N, C-alpha and C positions, 0 to 999 in steps of 0.2 A: 474174389476166395471171401467163403463164409466163416462168421465166427466158430470156431471149435471149440468145445466143453468137455472139461472130463473130469470126473472127481474122483478122488484119491481118499484113502479111511489111514487116516497116523493113528496108528493103536502102539506104536512103541519106538523110542532112542533112532534106531535103523532105521524106519520107514521116515523118520523126519529128516535125518539125514541124507538120506537118499532121495528125498523131496527136493530140499534145498540144493541137492546138486545140482538136481534137475533143472531145477529153475535156474539156477545161476550158469549151465550149460546154453539153457534155451534163451536167457538177456544179452549173454556174451555174444552168440550168433548173429541177435537182430540187433547188435551195436548200440546195445545201453552200454551208457558212459561207466565207466570202474566205482566213481565215487556215488553214483544212485544207484548202481547193483549194491557197492558194500551197506547202504542205508539202508535199502530194501530187503537185502536179505539179513541183515543185522535184525531188525523190526519183526519179521518173519520168523525167528529163529526162537527171539522170546515170548512171542504167541504160540509157536510149538510147542516150548517149556510147558508153559502154564496152561496148553491143552493137555498135554500129558499127564501133567500134574492131577488132571480133572480127572483121569480116566481116557480120555482119548477123544479125535478130531475130527471131523471133514473139510478135507481141503479141497476146495471148488478152481480150476485154473481153466482160465477162457483164454484165447489168442484172439485177437479180433484182424478183421482183415488190414486197419491202417498202421498198423505197429502196435497197436495195444494188446498189453497183458494185463487182465483182470483177475487177481489172486483174492480170495474169500474164505473166511475160516468160520466153521461151525461152532457148536457147542455153547459152555454158558456163558463165554465172552466172546460172539459173533467179530469178527474183523473185516475190513475189507480193504483194499486199496489197487488202483490201477497206476500201471508205469508204461510210460510212453516212449517206446524204441524207434530208433532213425531209419530202421529198416524194420519190414515184417516177420513177424513170427513165423520161421520156417514151420509148414506142418503141422499137423495136433500135437501137442503135449506129450510127451513119452509117459509113461505110467513111474510111480515110485520105484516097481519092483523090479525093471527092465535095465537096471546096472545092479551087478552085486556089491555088497557095504563097504568092502575095501577103493571100490573106484571113487564111491562116494564120499568117501572120507579123504580120499586126492582130491579132490574136485572141491571140496571144502576149504583143506589145506592149500591149495592154487588160489583159490578168494580168499583166505586168511592172510598168503602171501602178497598178493594183489593190494590188499586191504594196507597190510602194513607198509609196503612201499608208496602207498599215497600217504598215510600218515607221517612218513619221514619226509617224504616232499612238504607234506606240510607245515609240520616240525620248522624246519629249514625255510619255508618259506614266510612262517611265525615270527621265526629268530629273525628274519631281515626286518619285518615289520615291527617286532620290539626293538630293534638297532634304532631303525628310519625314526621310529616313536623317542625311541630315545634321547637321540640326536636332536627331532624335533622340540622335545622338553628343554633338552641343556639349550636350547637358540632362546625359546622362550623366555627361560628364565635368564640367559643373559639380556635379552631384549628387555628382561622388565627391567634388571639392574641397570640398561643404560635409561632406561624411561625413568627411574626412581632416582638415580643422578641428575636426569637433566629437571626433573622437578624439583629438586634438590637448588640445583644453580639456579634455575627459575624462580625461586622461595629467596634466596640470596641474594638475586637481583632487585628483586621488588623490594626488599629488606633495605639493600643499597639505597634504593630508589626511593623510597620514603625518607631516608635516614640524607639522602640531599635536597629533597622537597622543605623537607622540617630545616633541616641547615639555611635552605637557601629562603622559606618565608621566614625563620628568626632573623638573620641579616636584613630583610625587607624591611622588618617591623623593627630592626635598632637604626638602621638608615634613614628610616621614616617618621621616628621620633628625635632624631638626631637633626633633619632639617627643620621638624617641626619646632623644635626647642631653641634651633639657633634663630628663626626668624622670629621666634618670641622676643629672646636676647636684644634682638639687634633692633627690635622695633624701638628701642626706650633708649633716651637718652639722659635718662637719670640713676647715678650710679645705683641710688637705694633702691629703686623700683625693681632692678637686676637682681639684686641681690635679695629683695622678696620671694622675687619668682622662681630662684632658684629651687627652693625646699618647696615648691608647689609643684615644680616640674619631674619631680626625683621620688618624693615620700608616696605611696609605698612601693611600687614598684622596683623601683633599683635604690632602696635604701630604706631603712628603718627609722632612720631620723637624719638630719642635716645638719652641720655648725659649719660656721664661717666665721673663718677670723683674718681680717685684714691687720697688717702689720702696723699700720698707722693707728689701730687702736688701744687706746689705753689696757683695755681687757685682755687677755692673756690666755692660751688655752690651758684649763686644768686638768688634773687626775693623768688617765690613761689617754687622753691626746694630745698630752705635749710633747711629749718625745718624739712622735709620729708627723704633728704639725712643725715643728721646728725644724726637723729632720727634712722635710720638704720643701721647707720655707728657703732653709740656707743651701741645699742643692739645687735647688729648680726640678728637680725628679718626685713623680709620683711614690708615694710609701705604703707599704701593705703592712700592716702589725695585726698576729694573732698570734692562737696558740699553737699555727703550723704553718709552714712557708706557703705561702698563694701559688708559686710560681705562675705569676702572671705576666703577661708578654707588656714588657717595655715598663714594667715596674718591679724597686726594690724591694727586697726582705728584711722588714728588722727584725732583731732577736723576740723571741716571745717574750721574755721576761720583761718586757716593754711594755707589756700590756695586759692586763685580768685576762684568763684564758678563755672566755665564753665570747669575746668580742670581738669578733677580726672587724680592722678598722682601712679603710684606703683614705688615705690623704693625699690631695690633688693639688698642685700650686696655680696659682690665677696671675694671670698676667702676660701679657705679648715682649713687650719691651724688656720687663723687669717685674719680679714679683709682687705683686701687691696684695697678697693675701694666700691663704691657703682653705679648700673647701672638703670638706671631712664628714666621710661617709660611712656608717655604720651597714654593714651586710644584711639584706631583706632575708637572708636564711643562714643557713651554716657557715657557708662561703660566697665570694664572690665569684661568678661564671666568668670566663676568658674574653670569651667575645662582648660582652657586657662589658668589662671592666675596658676592652680598647676604645668603645666608645664612649664610657665615661672620661676617659681620660681626655678625647675629642673633646668632648662638650664644655671639660673644662678651660680646654687651651682655647675655644669657642667664646668661653663666659670672659675668659681672659683680656681677649681683644674689646667685645663689647664694656668690658669697664674701662680702658682704656681709651676707646671711644669717648665714653660719656664725660670722666674727666679732664679728655683734651677738650670736650664744647663744653663745659661746665666753666673751666678757666678761660675760653675764648670767648663765653658769652658774661662771664663774671667783669673780664677785661673791657669787652664793648661798656656792656651796662656805665661798668666804671666811667671809663672816659666818658660818653653819653653826658650821665649827671652830672660831671663835672663841666660839663661845658652848656649846660642849660643856665639860663639867666637868674638872678634873684630882680624879679620885679621892682622895677621904680614905683616910688609914692610919686606921683602926682597931681597936684591941683583939677579937680572936672573929673578925672578919670580913675577908676578902681579895676583893677586887674586881677584876674585870679586864674591860675595855671594845673592843670594834672599830665603828669607823664606817670604812665604806667608799661613795663615792657613788658615783650609778650612772653605765654605763661606757656606755650609748645614752641618748639623748635629754633634756630639761632637766629630770628626774625626782631633781630637788635641791630641800632646803630646807625637807622636813618633817618627817625623822623627828631625833630627838636621845633623848639618854639624860641621866642626872643623879644624884648619892648626895653625900647631907650629912646632918651632924648634928643632930640637933633639940634643942630645951631642955635635954630631961630625958634626954639622953645617947643613946635611940635613933638609929637609921642610916635613911635612907628612900633608895631602890633606885628610880628610876624611869625609865623608858621611854615614849614615845609618839612619834605620828605623825599630823602635819596631813596634811588631807585638800589637794588641789592642789601645785603645784609652783615651785622656782623664788623671786625673793627675797620675794612677799606671803608665801609659808608659811613660809619664814625669818623674817620678822619676827614673824609672829601665834607661829610655836613659839616666840621668844625672849619674846614675851609672856606665855605659857601659863608659861613657864618660872621669868619673873619673879613672876606671881601663884602660882604652886605653893609656890616656895619662902616668899612673904608668909603662904601659908595655913599652913603648916608649922612658920613660928616660930612662931604661936599654941597652939600644941598639939594643931591638929587630927591626927585618926588620919586614914588610908589613903580611907577611905570618906567623911570628910568632906570631907575635901581635892576628891575628886573631885565631889564636889556643889555644891559651891561655884565649881569650874571650868566644868560645865557652863551654870552659871546666870550667869556673868559669859561668858561664849561666847555663849550667848543672845542677853544684850542689846548685847552692842559688836560682834558678826560673826554676823548670822543667817544666814550663806549659807557659815559656814566651820564644818566639823566635825572632830574629833580623835579619836581612841582613845589610852589611857593605861592604863597598868598600874602602881601602884604597892605595896614589899614592906618591912616595916616591921619592922628585926632590932633586939631590945632587950636588951641585954648582961645575960645573969643567965638567958634564957628558951630553951629549945630550941627552938623554933617561932618562925614568921614570921607577921606579919597582912598579910595581901593584900587587895587591891580590884581592881576592873579594869572599865573604860569602853569596852567593843566592843573589846578588841584581842586578837589570837592568845593562846591560854591559855601557861604559863608551864610549865615541863619542869623535874620536882627529880630528879635523882641519890643515892639514899642511898649512906651508907660501904660498903658492900656492892656495890654496885653496881647493884639494882634502879632502873629508874625509872618516874616516874609523871608522867603529863599534867594539869594541875591544868583540869577540864573543868567548875569549878562556873560557874553564871550570869555572864556575864560583865557585862552589866549594857547600856545601850544607849551609844551614842558621845556624844562630849560635843559640846554644839553643839544637840542634833535640840529641832526645839520643841516642845516638852513637857515638864513639871514631871518631874522623877526624884530618887530618892533610891537612893544605890547602897549596896550590904551589903558587910561585911569576912568575909573567909573566916580560920581558924587552919590552919598547917599544921606539923606537926613536923617541926623539920630537926635528927636528929643532927650530933654533931663531924664533922667531913668529908664533908657532903651539900654537893651542890650544884644552887643554882638558876638556871636560864637564863632571862634574858627579853630578847626581842626584835622586830626590827620584822617585818612580811609580807614583807618583800624578800628577807629570808633562806630562807622556806619555800614563796611563792608562784611559779606557772611559767604564763606562757600554755597550755602542754602536759598541764597537770595542777593536780588543784584543791590547795587548801591543806592538807586533811588528808594527802593523799599527803606534802605536804613536811613538816610535823609529826610523821608516822612516822617520815620520814628523820632527822629530826632528834635523835628521841626513842633511833632505832637508832645514830645517830652518839655521843650523849654517852652510849649504853651502854656503847657499845665502847671509851672513852677507859681509857686504863690506866698503868701504868709511869711516865714523867718526865711524863706530862699531866695526872697526878694528885698531882704535888710542884708543879708550878709551873704556876699558873693562867694566864697570858699563854699558856703553849706549848698549854694544855686550848683556848684561846680561836680559836687558830692551826690548830691538830690541827679544830677543829668547822667553821670556814670551808671549809677543803680539801674534803672530801664534799661542803660545799651548795651550793658553786658550780664544781665541774668540769666542769659538763656544758654548760654555758651561758654567756653573758655576762649579766649582770645587769642588767637594763633599769630598777630602783628601787635607792633607796639603801639602806643596811641600817646596822642597830643592834645589838650584843651588849652585854649587859651580865650577867657570869658574876658570881653572889654564893657563896662557899665560907664555912660556919662553922668557925671554929677553936677550938682550947684558949685562951684567955683567958692 
């Protein structure tokens, strides 16, 4: 089928109505969708009205073989539209005058009803869509609220985590400080040193200032500190005093009237077995932090233990030193022999009580010079040293020589004190004889200086230590000592250092003895001081020291 075209002249509203009705019927017969027909006819009606307003228009309708319907309007506003129908348009389009006006209007009403029906359905569909959209919006709002609540909960969890981390870091910092401070306090056995270190540790981070009151001190706390410190000492409990209650764990609050209102104080008792004093801290800020207060209370407890240990050590050391000095011999005055001795207690640690020297005359007129060192320290070593000294004198009274005396001491110590050992050196000076007879039991070698300054270290085999669990017989040795010669007997504390071996210390002592001259050779006490000065100037000695000098003179 070929395309069929027909031109219509639209000169009146009736022509426009009939044309619109004919096209609507034609499109309906061709199966055009109602919504497409309604849109097309609405657009066509608007164009026809504008054409009539302009004085009329021409309408060209062309029906194609493939179901196409092309409509074109002439006039001052040309318009063209093509509508594709599912079925071919049947026959040539009828002219606008083929149907009466009433029929055309009915056809237009039918289209209007169809359009209204479509609009109603569309409105219902839109209503459903609006309801779905509303429900979707409600769901979105609910989801948004849930997301907001989840975000808030997450923020709260993060804040809680940060707070927990801050608390953990604070606890770690306090525990680290407590451990380090405890190590510092327990490293010293000097109570004065402990009391000096406490303010250094606490100011300014944990206290504005620190005051320490010891109960045996004549000075008593004054002013605002008095009530809190005395209460802490009397009750043995930490006390807080300030303008407002501190409500600190394990701490009692004193009435605000006990203080000036702007200085919170924390008074902590010092002592383990009993209260020795009170540590008073002024708050570094407006108040004391509860967690920090727990740490401070524990630090005060540990400081009290350190003070107790220092006091016990000092008492033990003082008793050992007093016992040691009580048993040291007053050197005898003999013809042909000058003697000088020095005893220095250890400056660090409890290394007191094992070293001794002795000098006394035997029945035959000879003089025994003795130096010894008991293993171990403290009161027990001092007691054993006293026993050895007494036994040695008893064996000497029987006329025994140095080697025999050491053999008897070795036997006694093995049986009576099997877990203790000792070193010892004995030198016997006999009037009228130019030499010295000596024997040693594991002791550092003596050093001899001749009258012309020549120095010799007596390196003969010294024998085993006294008390070693095995039988042993010591040997005697003889050394020529012309008049003016000096023999130095000493304990290992004089020559032994942790940073160097004992041999290096013996070499230093030999050099110092060789360097003696002038007044040091005239007075033996001066010589003893001159020897100690170069031997001890480089470090504190952590062992007690004995030095016994023997110088041969004209009778």
